[in-house]
N, C-alpha and C positions, 0 to 999 in steps of 0.2 A: 593677607594670604593670596596666592594666585589662585582665580577662579577656575574649579575644575568643570571639564565638560561633563555631561551626564555618561557619555560614552568611558570617560576614563575613572569616573567613580564607580560606574558598575564593573570595570575590570577588577576593582578591589572588592567589590561584593557590598556595598553600602545597604542593599537592600535583600540579601540572599539568605533563605532560609534552608536552601540545599546548594548544591553546585551549580553555579549561574552558567547557561548555554544560551549565548545570544543570537543563535543561528548563522553564524560565520560572517565570511567578507560581506555578502549582498545584505544582511541586517545591518551590520555596522554602517555601511554606505546609506541604506534607507534610514536609519537613526541620524546619521550626520547631515543629510540633505532634511529630513523631517523637523529637526529642531531650529533650523534658520528660517522657515518658511511658517509665518502666522497666517491663519485663516480666518481669526478675529481677534481683536484687541480691545482693552479696556482701559479708561483712565484712571489710575489707581492714585487719588488724591484726598485720603480721608483728611476729616477735620481734627483727628488725633490720632496719634500712632497706634498701630493695631498689631498684635501677636496672636498668631493661631499655633496651639501646639498640636501635632498630630502623631499618629502612631500608624506603622504599617504593618499588615499580615493579620491580626496583631497577635503575639504571645500572650498567654494568660496574666503575665506580671502587669502587662501595659496596662489591662483591663482593671487589674486590683491595686497594684502600688500607683500607678499612673493615673486611675480614675480618682483614687483616693486624695491625693496630694492636690489635683485640681479643685475638688469639691470642697477640700479643706479651705481653699483661698476664695470659694463662691464662684468659681470660673468652670468652664466646661471645653472638652477637646473634640478634637475629630479622628475617628476610627477607621482607616482605610481596610476593608474587609476582603481578603481573599476566600470566598465562601467554599471553596472546594478543598481549602486546607484544614476545616473545622476540625478540631482535637487531634490533630496531626503530630505526631512527636518526632524531633530530630535531635543531632547532638547539641543542638543550640537552645531548642525551646520547646514547649508544648503550645500550639496554637489555641487560643480560646475558641469555644464552641458557640452553637445557636443562643443557648442559655444566656451567656455573656451579652452578646448583641442585644439582646431582648432587654436583658437589666440595665445594660449602661445607656441605651434610648429611653429607657423609662425615667431616667434620671438626668437626662436632659442634653446628653452626649451626642454627637452627630455620627452616623454611620453613614460611609461613604464606599465607593467602588475602587477594588484593587486587582479586579480580574478575577475569574471563577477560577481558573487553573494556575493564576499566578506565574503566565508565562510572559517573556517579555514581547511587547507589543510588534515589534519589528520582525520578530521571528516567525510570526504567524501570516497567513494570508488573511487579506483583507475580508473575506468571509468568515473566515475561523474566528477572527479577531472580533468581528460583530457578534458571532454565536456566543462567543466567551463572555462577552460583555453582557449581553443578554440574559445569559444564565446567571450572572453575578448578580444583576439588577433584579432577575426575578427570585431569587433566593432571599436577597434580603429584604425585598417586599413582601415576602411570604410572613417573614419574622416581625417587621416593622410595617406595616400595611400603611401607614400614614407617609411613608417616605416619597419624595417626588423631587426631580429636578436635582439629582445627586452630582457631586462631582466625583473626581476620579485621580488616582496616585498609579505613575507608571510603574510598574513591577521592575526592579531592576534599575529604573531611571531610564530605560530604553523605550523611544518612541519610533515613530515611523510616518512617512508622508501620507499614504491612504488611510493608516489606523488614525494619525492625529487629525485628518479631516473628517473621519467619522466621528469623533469624539466632539468635535467643534458643531455638529449637528445634533448630537444627543446626550451630552453632558454639560453642566453648567460651567464647569472650569476644569483644568488638569494641572496635575502638580509633577513637576519635574525633581532631580535632585542636585540642580546645577546651584551653587550658592549664590546669595544674594538676597536683598529687600526688594520686593516688587513697588515701584513708585513710578508715576508718569504713565506714558502708554506702554502697555504691558501685554505680553501673547497671552492670552487667556488659556491656552492649551499648552502652555510650558511654563506653569508660574514657577518662580525660583523659590528654594528654601534652603534651610541650613540644618544639618545633622545636629542632634545632642548626643555626643559621644565623647569618652575621654579622646579618642584619636582625632576628632575632627576638631577638638576645641584645644588642642597641643599647641597648635599655630596663632589661632586668632581667639580669645578667650569670648564666652557668651558676655561677659560685662562689656567688651567691646561692641559687640554686635547690637547690646541692648542701648548702650550710650549712642552709637550711630543711628540708631531707629529715633531714640528720641530728640535727638538734634535734630536730624533731617526730614523724619515724617515718612509716611509710607507704611508698607504692611510686610512683616516678616513672619515667614511660615517655618515653624521648626518640625523636624521628624526624628523619631527614634524608633524603637523596636521595645526590647524587653527593657524592666525597671526593675532591678533588684540590687543586691549589697554586691554581688560579683557578676557583672552584666558580661555579656557578649560583646566582642568589639563593635557591634551594631547597635547594642543598647547603652543604658546609663544608669547611673545609681540614682536612688531617692534622693540623695542630697544634692546632687546636680541638678534635678528636676526642680526639687524644692527650691532652690537659690535661685534658679530661672524665673520660676513663677513670682517669686518674692521679689526680686530684684525689677521686673517689669512693672509690677505695681507699685513699687517705690518711686519709678520714674514716671508716674501716670501714664503708663501706657495700658490700653485697653486690651483684655484678653477674651476671645471669642473664637468659637469654631470657624471653619471656613464658609460655611453657608451664611452665616451671620455677618463675616467679613465681608463677603459679597454684597449683601444686602447695603451694609455701611458706604460702601465705594459705589453705590449705584449700578451694579451689576446685576441684570435680570437674569 
């Protein structure tokens, strides 16, 4: 499958709970430049292939169904929380609330940053972005006081040069929506990931991604949104998620949250 840029992915809304507005031409240019410049890199060479399963926004069903499936296999995931969306209803889903964050964290899942207002990074000024990130971090730490050194996922997959620089100084790593496996010298503020959804797996199956990971090694980060029998185009079914987890474990792939994967790769 041709690798999409995050800008192309954002145009079709892989991380869109409302109508995505990326701030126009200047924001698109900011993203295009930002994604090509690395402020810090890490050498991703784990001694065993690693899979991280992440949920963006996150809808209630990500916590209930997604969390249940992972826990049934003895593994945990990462939930990227847009704290300003708590309990918000849309035509797509209802976002989980503060209670879900605390409950999942108490069960060993990782809570991570997704922007307080869930706005594209490149559409905000550097100051507004820093303030939004600080609000997101403060909201999460009020709920889970033990949180520290959090990672981040770009809303809509859209980064920006000054915003990416700020992230390189203030978070542990940042995840994009550009498809691929992280291996070798890697931009820690634009980690590659693969979407778990019916549409994204139409061209390249999850089995193909897992076979590649098991054969070549590295770290594969998956992302999705809702998990239910009739998911949105941005989510997945319990069947697909279950098969993904089982398939990874059958191949000897270690499944762990993003923070633990960074630990395993020696990224401090």
